[in-house]
Structure formats: structure tokens, C-alpha cells
C-alpha positions as CSV (number, residue, x, y, z in Angstrom):
1,M,-18.7,-58.8,12.7
2,K,-17.4,-60.3,9.5
3,K,-17.2,-57.7,6.8
4,S,-18.1,-58.6,3.2
5,K,-17.6,-56.4,0.2
6,D,-20.4,-58.2,-1.6
7,S,-23.2,-58.1,0.9
8,V,-24.0,-55.7,3.8
9,K,-26.8,-55.4,6.2
10,T,-29.4,-52.7,5.4
11,P,-29.4,-50.0,8.1
12,L,-32.5,-50.2,10.3
13,T,-33.4,-46.6,9.6
14,I,-33.8,-47.4,6.0
15,I,-35.8,-50.5,6.7
16,N,-38.1,-48.6,9.0
17,T,-38.6,-45.8,6.4
18,I,-39.5,-48.4,3.7
19,K,-42.0,-50.1,6.0
20,R,-43.6,-46.7,6.9
21,K,-43.7,-45.4,3.3
22,F,-44.4,-48.5,1.3
23,F,-45.3,-51.7,3.1
24,K,-47.6,-50.4,5.8
25,F,-47.7,-53.8,7.5
26,E,-45.6,-56.7,8.6
27,P,-44.2,-59.0,7.4
28,Y,-42.3,-58.3,4.2
29,Y,-40.6,-60.9,2.2
30,D,-36.8,-60.7,1.8
31,P,-35.5,-63.0,-1.0
32,V,-31.9,-62.3,0.1
33,P,-31.9,-62.0,3.9
34,F,-28.5,-60.9,5.3
35,V,-26.6,-63.9,6.6
36,L,-22.9,-64.3,7.1
37,Q,-22.9,-67.8,5.8
38,F,-25.5,-69.1,3.2
39,D,-26.9,-72.5,4.2
40,K,-28.9,-74.3,1.4
41,S,-30.9,-76.2,4.0
42,K,-32.2,-73.0,5.7
43,H,-32.1,-70.3,3.0
44,K,-33.8,-70.0,-0.3
45,N,-32.1,-68.8,-3.5
46,G,-33.8,-65.5,-4.2
47,L,-33.0,-65.8,-7.9
48,T,-34.8,-69.1,-8.4
49,S,-37.6,-69.0,-5.7
50,E,-41.0,-67.4,-6.1
51,W,-41.2,-64.0,-4.2
52,N,-44.1,-62.9,-2.0
53,S,-45.4,-59.4,-2.0
54,P,-44.3,-57.0,-0.7
55,A,-40.6,-57.8,-1.0
56,F,-37.5,-55.9,0.1
57,C,-34.2,-56.9,-1.5
58,N,-30.7,-55.7,-0.7
59,P,-28.9,-58.2,-3.1
60,P,-25.2,-59.1,-3.1
61,Y,-23.5,-56.5,-5.2
62,S,-22.0,-59.0,-7.6
63,K,-25.5,-60.2,-8.5
64,A,-27.5,-57.0,-8.2
65,S,-28.5,-56.7,-11.9
66,F,-29.8,-60.3,-11.8
67,F,-32.0,-59.5,-8.8
68,V,-33.3,-56.4,-10.6
69,E,-34.3,-58.6,-13.5
70,K,-35.8,-61.1,-11.1
71,A,-37.8,-58.4,-9.3
72,W,-39.1,-57.2,-12.7
73,K,-40.2,-60.8,-13.6
74,E,-41.9,-61.1,-10.2
75,Y,-43.6,-57.7,-10.7
76,K,-45.1,-59.0,-14.0
77,K,-46.7,-61.7,-11.8
78,G,-48.1,-59.0,-9.3
79,V,-45.3,-58.9,-6.7
80,K,-44.4,-55.4,-5.5
81,S,-40.8,-54.9,-4.5
82,V,-38.2,-52.4,-3.3
83,L,-34.5,-53.0,-4.1
84,L,-31.5,-51.3,-2.5
85,V,-28.6,-51.3,-5.0
86,K,-25.5,-49.4,-6.0
87,N,-26.1,-46.7,-8.7
88,D,-23.9,-48.5,-11.1
89,V,-26.7,-51.1,-11.6
90,L,-28.5,-48.4,-13.7
91,S,-25.9,-48.8,-16.4
92,T,-26.4,-52.5,-17.0
93,Q,-28.3,-54.1,-19.9
94,K,-30.6,-55.9,-17.4
95,F,-31.7,-52.5,-16.0
96,T,-32.2,-51.1,-19.5
97,K,-34.7,-53.9,-20.1
98,V,-36.8,-53.0,-17.0
99,K,-36.4,-49.3,-16.7
100,D,-39.8,-48.3,-18.0
101,D,-41.6,-50.4,-15.3
102,C,-39.9,-49.1,-12.2
103,R,-39.6,-46.0,-10.1
104,L,-36.2,-44.8,-8.8
105,L,-35.4,-43.1,-5.5
106,F,-31.9,-41.7,-5.2
107,F,-30.1,-41.1,-1.9
108,N,-28.8,-37.6,-1.4
109,H,-25.9,-38.9,0.6
110,R,-23.8,-42.1,0.9
111,I,-25.3,-44.7,3.2
112,K,-23.4,-45.7,6.4
113,F,-23.7,-49.5,6.7
114,E,-23.4,-51.4,10.0
115,G,-19.9,-52.4,10.9
116,Y,-18.2,-49.8,8.7
117,N,-16.8,-46.4,9.6
118,G,-18.1,-43.5,7.6
119,G,-20.3,-43.6,4.5
120,A,-20.0,-46.1,1.7
121,R,-17.6,-45.4,-1.1
122,F,-20.4,-45.7,-3.6
123,T,-23.8,-44.1,-4.2
124,S,-27.1,-46.0,-3.8
125,V,-30.5,-46.1,-5.3
126,M,-33.8,-47.7,-4.5
127,I,-35.6,-49.4,-7.4
128,L,-39.3,-49.8,-6.9
129,F,-41.7,-52.1,-8.8
130,G,-45.3,-51.5,-8.2
131,Y,-44.9,-48.3,-6.0
132,G,-45.6,-44.9,-7.5
133,N,-45.4,-43.9,-11.1
134,A,-43.1,-46.1,-13.2
135,G,-40.5,-44.1,-15.1
136,T,-40.2,-41.4,-12.4
137,F,-37.4,-40.6,-9.9
138,D,-37.1,-38.7,-6.7
139,V,-35.0,-38.6,-3.5
140,F,-35.3,-41.2,-0.8
141,E,-35.2,-39.5,2.6
142,Y,-34.9,-41.3,5.8
């Protein structure tokens, strides 16, 4: 498996927990499906396309704050979404703009992503738009 420092596949245990706790049905929309090679003829650009609800997004780390802002804009149109991002997104100006409209779920350990040995070198957070009370935070257990 090709490893990328910018994009990693979400562990299935996390996806299954999200489905059970938030989506309650299939399918969910993923504006950034994990692919090793982006093909414009097959894949949509999650930053420019309309999202469907519910949406799950594990964006490329180099563009995470842009996807947080996009999820917020989609939320304003009625789209519920869950984003998996690095904690450092919380210190961006784009997050500061949307912070009052989302709920945060922190991980109490580092995630182990497929194809990597051990836990990630960074901490992660789930940003939820349309699920639970905005402006609150808790721990994401899976």
C-alpha cells in the first residue's frame, strides 16, 4: 500500500462507530473518498461540489481547514456532517469562524491508521455539524 502523509484511510472501527452513533442508515456521502490517485473523470472535488447529508469527511491534511469551512457552508444549507481532522485544525482562522456552530469529539488516544505501525504522531478530533449541541465537546469512543 502506498503511504501518503497528506491522506490516510479512516479505520473501519471509526467508520462503523460513526454509522452507529450518527448516521443510522446507509449510505453516507464522502466528499473526499480515500483514493491513491485522484482521477478528475471519476472523482468529485469535495471543495467545489455540493454535499449530500449525511456526510463523512476525512480530508487531506494539507487542506483540512478548507474542508471544515466547506462543511460549515454546507451545514448552513442543511447538510449534516462529521469530519475527522488533526487537532491543529482547531487553531486555524477558518475554524475560529465556524466554532460556534459545531460540536467537537476528541480522541483519548492516537489513532492507528491502516498501513502504519503504531499510533499516529498527531492527535485527532471529530468536528460535527448538525449532531448534538453546537459549542460542546466530549470524547469519541470507538
